[in-house]
VEXBA-775947 format. One record per residue (C-alpha): residue number from 1; residue in three letters; x, y, z. Coordinates in nm, 3 decimals, decimal comma. Example, Ala and Ser with C-alpha at 12.3 -4.5 7.8 and 13.67 -1.06 7.14 Angstrom:
[1; ALA; [1,230; -0,450; 0,780]]
[2; SER; [1,367; -0,106; 0,714]]
! end
This chain:
[1; THR; [-7,923; -1,387; -3,608]]
[2; THR; [-8,210; -1,281; -3,381]]
[3; GLY; [-8,378; -1,458; -3,089]]
[4; VAL; [-8,092; -1,696; -2,999]]
[5; SER; [-8,107; -1,608; -2,626]]
[6; HIS; [-8,478; -1,690; -2,617]]
[7; MET; [-8,434; -2,017; -2,806]]
[8; LEU; [-8,154; -2,120; -2,570]]
[9; GLU; [-8,380; -2,042; -2,274]]
[10; HIS; [-8,619; -2,309; -2,406]]
[11; MET; [-8,335; -2,558; -2,454]]
[12; MET; [-8,216; -2,511; -2,094]]
[13; PHE; [-8,506; -2,736; -1,985]]
[14; LYS; [-8,419; -3,011; -2,234]]
[15; GLY; [-8,165; -3,210; -2,041]]
[16; THR; [-7,809; -3,211; -1,909]]
[17; ARG; [-7,553; -3,484; -1,856]]
[18; THR; [-7,716; -3,534; -1,514]]
[19; TYR; [-8,088; -3,488; -1,581]]
[20; LYS; [-8,307; -3,603; -1,870]]
[21; SER; [-8,519; -3,366; -2,078]]
[22; GLY; [-8,806; -3,226; -1,871]]
[23; GLU; [-8,667; -3,371; -1,547]]
[24; PHE; [-8,564; -3,030; -1,408]]
[25; SER; [-8,926; -2,911; -1,397]]
[26; LYS; [-9,054; -3,244; -1,260]]
[27; ILE; [-8,804; -3,245; -0,972]]
[28; ILE; [-8,891; -2,886; -0,877]]
[29; ALA; [-9,265; -2,969; -0,885]]
[30; ARG; [-9,213; -3,290; -0,687]]
[31; ASN; [-9,043; -3,082; -0,418]]
[32; GLY; [-9,337; -2,844; -0,392]]
[33; GLY; [-9,188; -2,564; -0,601]]
[34; ASP; [-9,271; -2,382; -0,920]]
[35; GLU; [-9,026; -2,253; -1,177]]
[36; ASN; [-9,002; -2,082; -1,510]]
[37; ALA; [-8,780; -1,857; -1,719]]
[38; PHE; [-8,806; -1,548; -1,937]]
[39; THR; [-8,587; -1,356; -2,176]]
[40; SER; [-8,600; -0,976; -2,182]]
[41; LYS; [-8,415; -0,719; -2,393]]
[42; ASP; [-8,119; -0,721; -2,153]]
[43; PHE; [-8,100; -1,065; -1,991]]
[44; THR; [-8,243; -1,415; -1,950]]
[45; ALA; [-8,370; -1,516; -1,604]]
[46; TYR; [-8,443; -1,857; -1,455]]
[47; TYR; [-8,627; -1,881; -1,126]]
[48; GLN; [-8,759; -2,129; -0,872]]
[49; LYS; [-8,995; -2,058; -0,583]]
[50; MET; [-8,953; -2,324; -0,314]]
[51; HIS; [-8,943; -2,391; 0,059]]
[52; LYS; [-8,616; -2,274; 0,213]]
[53; SER; [-8,519; -2,634; 0,293]]
[54; LYS; [-8,491; -2,694; -0,083]]
[55; LEU; [-8,241; -2,413; -0,145]]
[56; GLU; [-7,949; -2,648; -0,203]]
[57; LEU; [-8,146; -2,850; -0,457]]
[58; ALA; [-8,232; -2,537; -0,659]]
[59; ILE; [-7,873; -2,406; -0,658]]
[60; LYS; [-7,732; -2,750; -0,742]]
[61; MET; [-7,963; -2,791; -1,043]]
[62; GLU; [-7,905; -2,438; -1,173]]
[63; ALA; [-7,529; -2,487; -1,148]]
[64; ASP; [-7,562; -2,815; -1,336]]
[65; ARG; [-7,739; -2,663; -1,634]]
[66; MET; [-7,503; -2,366; -1,651]]
[67; ARG; [-7,224; -2,609; -1,740]]
[68; ASN; [-7,363; -2,947; -1,852]]
[69; LEU; [-7,640; -2,878; -2,104]]
[70; THR; [-7,680; -3,147; -2,369]]
[71; PHE; [-7,771; -3,034; -2,719]]
[72; SER; [-8,006; -3,266; -2,905]]
[73; ASN; [-8,130; -3,212; -3,259]]
[74; ARG; [-8,450; -3,395; -3,171]]
[75; GLU; [-8,521; -3,152; -2,884]]
[76; LEU; [-8,429; -2,852; -3,100]]
[77; THR; [-8,672; -2,964; -3,370]]
[78; LYS; [-8,953; -2,986; -3,112]]
[79; GLU; [-8,871; -2,655; -2,941]]
[80; ARG; [-8,836; -2,476; -3,273]]
[81; GLN; [-9,203; -2,554; -3,340]]
[82; VAL; [-9,296; -2,439; -2,989]]
[83; VAL; [-9,120; -2,103; -3,044]]
[84; ILE; [-9,271; -2,060; -3,393]]
[85; GLU; [-9,614; -2,112; -3,235]]
[86; GLU; [-9,524; -1,872; -2,952]]
[87; ARG; [-9,430; -1,606; -3,206]]
[88; ARG; [-9,753; -1,666; -3,398]]
[89; MET; [-9,963; -1,622; -3,084]]
[90; ARG; [-9,771; -1,327; -2,939]]
[91; VAL; [-9,683; -1,133; -3,253]]
[92; GLU; [-9,828; -1,254; -3,583]]
[93; ASP; [-10,185; -1,286; -3,453]]
[94; LYS; [-10,172; -0,963; -3,248]]
[95; PRO; [-10,174; -0,655; -3,472]]
[96; ASN; [-10,071; -0,423; -3,186]]
[97; SER; [-9,766; -0,641; -3,116]]
[98; LYS; [-9,670; -0,610; -3,482]]
[99; VAL; [-9,697; -0,233; -3,444]]
[100; TYR; [-9,455; -0,232; -3,149]]
[101; GLU; [-9,215; -0,465; -3,330]]
[102; ASN; [-9,209; -0,224; -3,623]]
[103; LEU; [-9,175; 0,074; -3,390]]
[104; ARG; [-8,849; -0,073; -3,254]]
[105; LEU; [-8,727; -0,142; -3,608]]
[106; ILE; [-8,761; 0,225; -3,703]]
[107; SER; [-8,663; 0,368; -3,360]]
[108; PHE; [-8,332; 0,184; -3,308]]
[109; ASP; [-8,030; 0,147; -3,534]]
[110; GLU; [-8,016; -0,206; -3,680]]
[111; LYS; [-7,662; -0,271; -3,554]]
[112; GLY; [-7,747; -0,196; -3,192]]
[113; ALA; [-7,943; -0,346; -2,907]]
[114; TYR; [-8,326; -0,327; -2,897]]
[115; HIS; [-8,371; -0,314; -3,277]]
[116; SER; [-8,478; -0,675; -3,326]]
[117; PRO; [-8,747; -0,867; -3,132]]
[118; VAL; [-8,643; -1,075; -2,831]]
[119; ILE; [-8,829; -1,377; -2,968]]
[120; GLY; [-8,651; -1,339; -3,303]]
[121; PHE; [-8,772; -1,304; -3,659]]
[122; GLN; [-8,955; -1,601; -3,812]]
[123; GLN; [-8,681; -1,677; -4,067]]
[124; ASP; [-8,417; -1,690; -3,792]]
[125; ILE; [-8,625; -1,918; -3,569]]
[126; GLU; [-8,667; -2,155; -3,863]]
[127; THR; [-8,294; -2,176; -3,936]]
[128; TYR; [-8,106; -2,195; -3,601]]
[129; SER; [-7,852; -2,477; -3,596]]
[130; LEU; [-7,756; -2,671; -3,286]]
[131; ASN; [-7,411; -2,519; -3,318]]
[132; ASP; [-7,554; -2,161; -3,310]]
[133; LEU; [-7,703; -2,239; -2,969]]
[134; ARG; [-7,395; -2,423; -2,840]]
[135; VAL; [-7,165; -2,132; -2,931]]
[136; TRP; [-7,401; -1,886; -2,757]]
[137; TYR; [-7,420; -2,108; -2,448]]
[138; GLU; [-7,044; -2,152; -2,424]]
[139; LYS; [-6,985; -1,780; -2,469]]
[140; TYR; [-7,241; -1,632; -2,230]]
[141; TYR; [-7,332; -1,896; -1,970]]
[142; ALA; [-7,046; -1,843; -1,725]]
[143; PRO; [-7,030; -1,731; -1,359]]
[144; ASN; [-6,875; -1,395; -1,451]]
[145; ASN; [-7,181; -1,320; -1,664]]
[146; ALA; [-7,446; -1,429; -1,413]]
[147; THR; [-7,619; -1,294; -1,104]]
[148; LEU; [-7,747; -1,532; -0,836]]
[149; VAL; [-8,037; -1,385; -0,636]]
[150; VAL; [-8,185; -1,555; -0,329]]
[151; VAL; [-8,474; -1,388; -0,146]]
[152; GLY; [-8,652; -1,523; 0,161]]
[153; ASP; [-8,593; -1,653; 0,512]]
[154; VAL; [-8,242; -1,781; 0,445]]
[155; ASN; [-7,902; -1,753; 0,610]]
[156; PRO; [-7,674; -1,539; 0,388]]
[157; VAL; [-7,365; -1,729; 0,505]]
[158; GLU; [-7,525; -2,056; 0,393]]
[159; VAL; [-7,623; -1,908; 0,057]]
[160; VAL; [-7,266; -1,793; -0,012]]
[161; ALA; [-7,132; -2,133; 0,095]]
[162; LEU; [-7,371; -2,314; -0,142]]
[163; ALA; [-7,286; -2,079; -0,428]]
[164; LYS; [-6,915; -2,148; -0,375]]
[165; GLN; [-6,978; -2,521; -0,346]]
[166; TYR; [-7,171; -2,554; -0,672]]
[167; PHE; [-7,039; -2,269; -0,888]]
[168; GLY; [-6,695; -2,219; -0,733]]
[169; ASP; [-6,505; -2,457; -0,961]]
[170; TYR; [-6,648; -2,308; -1,282]]
[171; ALA; [-6,384; -2,114; -1,471]]
[172; PHE; [-6,452; -1,754; -1,564]]
[173; ASN; [-6,491; -1,699; -1,936]]
[174; PRO; [-6,219; -1,445; -2,026]]
[175; ASN; [-6,387; -1,380; -2,363]]
[176; ILE; [-6,684; -1,211; -2,196]]
[177; LYS; [-6,621; -0,838; -2,215]]
[178; PRO; [-6,851; -0,550; -2,127]]
[179; SER; [-7,067; -0,508; -2,435]]
[180; ASP; [-6,959; -0,235; -2,671]]
[181; ARG; [-7,305; -0,242; -2,827]]
[182; THR; [-7,526; 0,055; -2,774]]
[183; ALA; [-7,886; 0,120; -2,862]]
[184; THR; [-7,860; 0,413; -3,100]]
[185; THR; [-8,199; 0,582; -3,107]]
[186; LEU; [-8,329; 0,721; -3,435]]
[187; LYS; [-8,583; 0,996; -3,494]]
[188; GLY; [-8,830; 1,118; -3,752]]
[189; ASN; [-8,911; 0,779; -3,907]]
[190; SER; [-9,261; 0,659; -3,987]]
[191; LYS; [-9,434; 0,346; -4,109]]
[192; VAL; [-9,789; 0,255; -4,205]]
[193; LEU; [-9,905; -0,105; -4,151]]
[194; LYS; [-10,211; -0,246; -4,320]]
[195; LEU; [-10,305; -0,559; -4,125]]
[196; LYS; [-10,606; -0,775; -4,055]]
[197; ALA; [-10,734; -0,600; -3,745]]
[198; GLU; [-11,057; -0,469; -3,601]]
[199; LEU; [-10,929; -0,138; -3,469]]
[200; PRO; [-10,677; 0,126; -3,576]]
[201; PHE; [-10,374; 0,184; -3,353]]
[202; TYR; [-10,122; 0,467; -3,347]]
[203; VAL; [-9,789; 0,476; -3,162]]
[204; LEU; [-9,525; 0,749; -3,132]]
[205; SER; [-9,176; 0,711; -2,986]]
[206; PHE; [-8,935; 0,978; -2,867]]
[207; PRO; [-8,565; 0,897; -2,806]]
[208; ALA; [-8,476; 0,919; -2,435]]
[209; PRO; [-8,197; 0,815; -2,198]]
[210; SER; [-8,243; 0,542; -1,936]]
[211; LEU; [-8,117; 0,561; -1,579]]
[212; LYS; [-7,805; 0,373; -1,688]]
[213; THR; [-7,720; 0,605; -1,979]]
[214; ALA; [-7,835; 0,947; -1,853]]
[215; THR; [-7,565; 1,200; -1,765]]
[216; ASP; [-7,796; 1,376; -1,520]]
[217; LYS; [-7,940; 1,092; -1,309]]
[218; SER; [-8,248; 1,296; -1,215]]
[219; THR; [-8,362; 1,310; -1,581]]
[220; PRO; [-8,491; 0,950; -1,606]]
[221; TYR; [-8,700; 0,986; -1,288]]
[222; LYS; [-8,856; 1,301; -1,435]]
[223; LEU; [-8,932; 1,110; -1,757]]
[224; GLU; [-9,087; 0,830; -1,550]]
[225; MET; [-9,304; 1,082; -1,364]]
[226; LEU; [-9,400; 1,249; -1,692]]
[227; ALA; [-9,516; 0,909; -1,822]]
[228; TYR; [-9,740; 0,849; -1,519]]
[229; VAL; [-9,883; 1,202; -1,514]]
[230; LEU; [-9,951; 1,205; -1,890]]
[231; ASP; [-10,101; 0,856; -1,887]]
[232; ASN; [-10,351; 0,952; -1,618]]
[233; GLY; [-10,416; 1,299; -1,759]]
[234; LEU; [-10,466; 1,190; -2,119]]
[235; SER; [-10,693; 0,902; -2,016]]
[236; LYS; [-10,912; 1,143; -1,821]]
[237; SER; [-10,918; 1,406; -2,095]]
[238; LEU; [-10,939; 1,197; -2,415]]
[239; ILE; [-11,136; 0,893; -2,300]]
[240; ARG; [-11,370; 1,020; -2,028]]
[241; ASN; [-11,415; 1,391; -2,100]]
[242; GLN; [-11,379; 1,441; -2,477]]
[243; GLN; [-11,461; 1,076; -2,561]]
[244; ILE; [-11,240; 1,086; -2,872]]
[245; ALA; [-11,020; 0,786; -2,781]]
[246; SER; [-11,107; 0,438; -2,656]]
[247; SER; [-10,755; 0,372; -2,529]]
[248; VAL; [-10,448; 0,581; -2,443]]
[249; GLY; [-10,109; 0,460; -2,321]]
[250; VAL; [-9,785; 0,629; -2,219]]
[251; GLY; [-9,468; 0,430; -2,158]]
[252; TYR; [-9,108; 0,480; -2,050]]
[253; ARG; [-8,845; 0,221; -1,953]]
[254; LEU; [-8,643; 0,359; -1,663]]
[255; TYR; [-8,417; 0,057; -1,618]]
[256; ASP; [-8,307; -0,029; -1,973]]
[257; LYS; [-7,934; -0,094; -2,008]]
[258; TYR; [-7,903; 0,135; -2,311]]
[259; ASP; [-8,081; 0,444; -2,445]]
[260; THR; [-8,453; 0,385; -2,463]]
[261; LEU; [-8,786; 0,529; -2,582]]
[262; PHE; [-9,069; 0,736; -2,441]]
[263; THR; [-9,388; 0,615; -2,611]]
[264; LEU; [-9,740; 0,750; -2,664]]
[265; SER; [-10,012; 0,526; -2,808]]
[266; PHE; [-10,384; 0,547; -2,869]]
[267; ILE; [-10,686; 0,385; -3,031]]
[268; PRO; [-10,928; 0,652; -3,158]]
[269; ALA; [-11,296; 0,624; -3,071]]
[270; ASN; [-11,523; 0,494; -3,345]]
[271; GLY; [-11,552; 0,750; -3,625]]
[272; VAL; [-11,274; 0,974; -3,487]]
[273; SER; [-10,961; 1,031; -3,697]]
[274; ASN; [-10,605; 0,975; -3,574]]
[275; ASP; [-10,531; 1,340; -3,648]]
[276; THR; [-10,807; 1,455; -3,414]]
[277; VAL; [-10,667; 1,250; -3,125]]
[278; LEU; [-10,307; 1,349; -3,202]]
[279; LYS; [-10,404; 1,716; -3,207]]
[280; ALA; [-10,571; 1,677; -2,865]]
[281; ILE; [-10,258; 1,507; -2,725]]
[282; LYS; [-10,037; 1,787; -2,855]]
[283; THR; [-10,271; 2,044; -2,699]]
[284; GLN; [-10,252; 1,866; -2,363]]
[285; VAL; [-9,871; 1,841; -2,378]]
[286; ALA; [-9,846; 2,211; -2,471]]
[287; GLU; [-10,070; 2,296; -2,175]]
[288; LEU; [-9,842; 2,095; -1,944]]
[289; ILE; [-9,533; 2,272; -2,081]]
[290; ASN; [-9,678; 2,623; -2,062]]
[291; ASN; [-9,858; 2,585; -1,731]]
[292; PRO; [-9,697; 2,344; -1,480]]
[293; ASP; [-9,976; 2,412; -1,227]]
[294; PHE; [-10,203; 2,229; -1,472]]
[295; ILE; [-10,063; 1,895; -1,344]]
[296; GLN; [-10,017; 1,976; -0,974]]
[297; GLY; [-10,311; 1,762; -0,860]]
[298; GLU; [-10,215; 1,473; -1,087]]
[299; LEU; [-9,857; 1,488; -0,960]]
[300; SER; [-9,964; 1,462; -0,594]]
[301; ARG; [-10,196; 1,168; -0,667]]
[302; THR; [-9,924; 0,990; -0,864]]
[303; LYS; [-9,668; 1,026; -0,585]]
[304; ALA; [-9,910; 0,882; -0,329]]
[305; GLN; [-9,997; 0,591; -0,559]]
[306; LEU; [-9,632; 0,511; -0,640]]
[307; GLU; [-9,541; 0,500; -0,272]]
[308; ALA; [-9,833; 0,267; -0,195]]
[309; ASP; [-9,746; 0,044; -0,493]]
[310; PHE; [-9,384; 0,019; -0,381]]
[311; ILE; [-9,484; -0,088; -0,028]]
[312; PHE; [-9,728; -0,352; -0,157]]
[313; GLU; [-9,471; -0,484; -0,406]]
[314; GLN; [-9,224; -0,552; -0,125]]
[315; ASP; [-9,467; -0,815; 0,007]]
[316; GLN; [-9,388; -1,031; -0,296]]
[317; ILE; [-9,054; -1,212; -0,283]]
[318; SER; [-9,082; -1,269; -0,659]]
[319; THR; [-9,099; -0,891; -0,716]]
[320; GLN; [-8,806; -0,831; -0,482]]
[321; SER; [-8,592; -1,093; -0,657]]
[322; TYR; [-8,683; -0,957; -1,000]]
[323; TYR; [-8,572; -0,602; -0,915]]
[324; LEU; [-8,256; -0,713; -0,733]]
[325; GLY; [-8,154; -0,935; -1,024]]
[326; MET; [-8,246; -0,687; -1,296]]
[327; LEU; [-8,072; -0,389; -1,133]]
[328; SER; [-7,759; -0,591; -1,072]]
[329; THR; [-7,755; -0,739; -1,424]]
[330; VAL; [-7,791; -0,408; -1,608]]
[331; GLY; [-7,519; -0,259; -1,388]]
[332; LEU; [-7,721; -0,009; -1,185]]
[333; GLY; [-7,670; -0,145; -0,834]]
[334; ILE; [-7,940; -0,273; -0,600]]
[335; ASP; [-7,958; 0,049; -0,395]]
[336; LYS; [-8,169; 0,198; -0,677]]
[337; MET; [-8,456; -0,021; -0,562]]
[338; PHE; [-8,465; 0,154; -0,226]]
[339; THR; [-8,414; 0,513; -0,345]]
[340; TYR; [-8,687; 0,504; -0,615]]
[341; VAL; [-8,969; 0,651; -0,405]]
[342; ASP; [-8,754; 0,935; -0,268]]
[343; ASN; [-8,631; 1,021; -0,616]]
[344; MET; [-8,988; 1,033; -0,749]]
[345; ASN; [-9,121; 1,230; -0,451]]
[346; SER; [-8,861; 1,504; -0,499]]
[347; ILE; [-8,987; 1,595; -0,850]]
[348; SER; [-9,176; 1,924; -0,895]]
[349; ALA; [-9,441; 2,014; -1,152]]
[350; THR; [-9,198; 2,266; -1,305]]
[351; GLU; [-8,941; 1,988; -1,359]]
[352; VAL; [-9,199; 1,763; -1,526]]
[353; SER; [-9,296; 2,053; -1,751]]
[354; ALA; [-8,932; 2,121; -1,846]]
[355; ILE; [-8,862; 1,755; -1,923]]
[356; ALA; [-9,172; 1,738; -2,146]]
[357; LYS; [-9,052; 2,044; -2,337]]
[358; HIS; [-8,707; 1,891; -2,385]]
[359; TYR; [-8,804; 1,538; -2,494]]
[360; LEU; [-9,155; 1,552; -2,643]]
[361; ASN; [-9,067; 1,710; -2,976]]
[362; PHE; [-9,337; 1,579; -3,210]]
[363; ASP; [-9,134; 1,674; -3,520]]
[364; ASP; [-8,864; 1,425; -3,411]]
[365; ALA; [-9,102; 1,144; -3,313]]
[366; ASN; [-9,104; 0,805; -3,484]]
[367; LEU; [-9,452; 0,680; -3,558]]
[368; VAL; [-9,626; 0,362; -3,666]]
[369; GLU; [-9,986; 0,373; -3,778]]
[370; LEU; [-10,202; 0,061; -3,807]]
[371; ILE; [-10,477; 0,081; -4,066]]
[372; PRO; [-10,715; -0,210; -4,007]]
[373; GLN; [-10,815; -0,418; -4,307]]
[374; GLY; [-11,094; -0,596; -4,124]]
[375; VAL; [-11,092; -0,948; -3,987]]
[376; LYS; [-11,194; -1,209; -4,239]]
! end
C-alpha cells in the first residue's frame, strides 16, 4: 500500500484523547504561532514556529499526538477526499509531475524505497482502512523512531528537561528495526507518455549514490557540484545562446537515505525536436569530460554562490531546523550541515569532469518522454 505515511500525517491533526479535531492548529494560532507538516521520501515532519515562552506548549502537544491519536472513520472519510484532491492538483493535473512519477517507477525497483509516490497511488488512497493507519501509527510513532529539533533562543537544559517530562514515559517500540529496504536503482528503461499538455517534456535519470550510501564520501559532493555547473552551463548554452530549449533542469539529491538519481530535463523550444536538444546536451557533457578547463569559470561562480546561499540560509531558523532534523533522521549526523561549504570548495574542475565521465553514461540512462496531446 502506498501513501500511508502521508495520509497519517493528515490524520495527526484530527484529534487526540485530549484535543478535538482541528484544536491543535487553533491552539497554536491562538498563541501566536504557525504550524504545518510534510511527508518526504524518507520521513514525516511536524513543526511549529512560536515565541520561546510557548516551547512547553508545543512539546506537550506534540507528545500528546505521538501517543493519543484518536482514529475516526468520519475524519478519515473527509481527509481521504482532501488527499484525493491534493493528488489531482499536484499530479493528475500537472503533466510534468506525471512524468517524474513515471521516472521513479522505471528508475527504482518496485520492492524498494523511492519507487512509489509519497502521496500514494489513487487506488490506494481510495481504499485505506482505519486499521491500516492505526497499525502504521502504532509501529512507527515512537520515541526511538523520532527526532526532536528545537532551534532558537532557548536554554538547552530546559529543552532536555521538557523532552524528558513529556516523552520520557513513552516506551520504546522494540519492533522498530533499522530498515532493510534499499532503493535499488535500475538503468536503461524508457517510457513515452501521451498526456493532455501544452508542451513536450523530456527527463533522463542516471543511477547515483547519495552521501549516505557512497563508499567514497567525496563522490556525492562532486555529483552535487556537477549538477550546479551543468544546470548553469546548459541554461546558458541551450536557452540563451543556441535558443533550442525553453527550459533546462539538472537535479541531484545529496541527502537521500538510499541510492538516488542524477536527473537531466528539458523542454525544447517551439519547433525544435527532442533529439536536437539531447544531442546538444551530450555535446556539452562530452566537452566537460574532455576539457575540464571548459567549466573553470562556472565552477568558481558556483562556489561563491553556494557559500553566499549557505550564509543567508542560516538566518532562517526554519531552514536550520529542517537540515538538523533531516540529517539526523536519515542517519548522516548534523556535522554535515557545517562541513558542506568546505567540501564543495575543495572540488576541482578535473574531479567534476571525472565524475561526469563515470556517472553520465547516456546508454544506461532511464528516460521518460512526454508527447503533448493538446489541452482540450
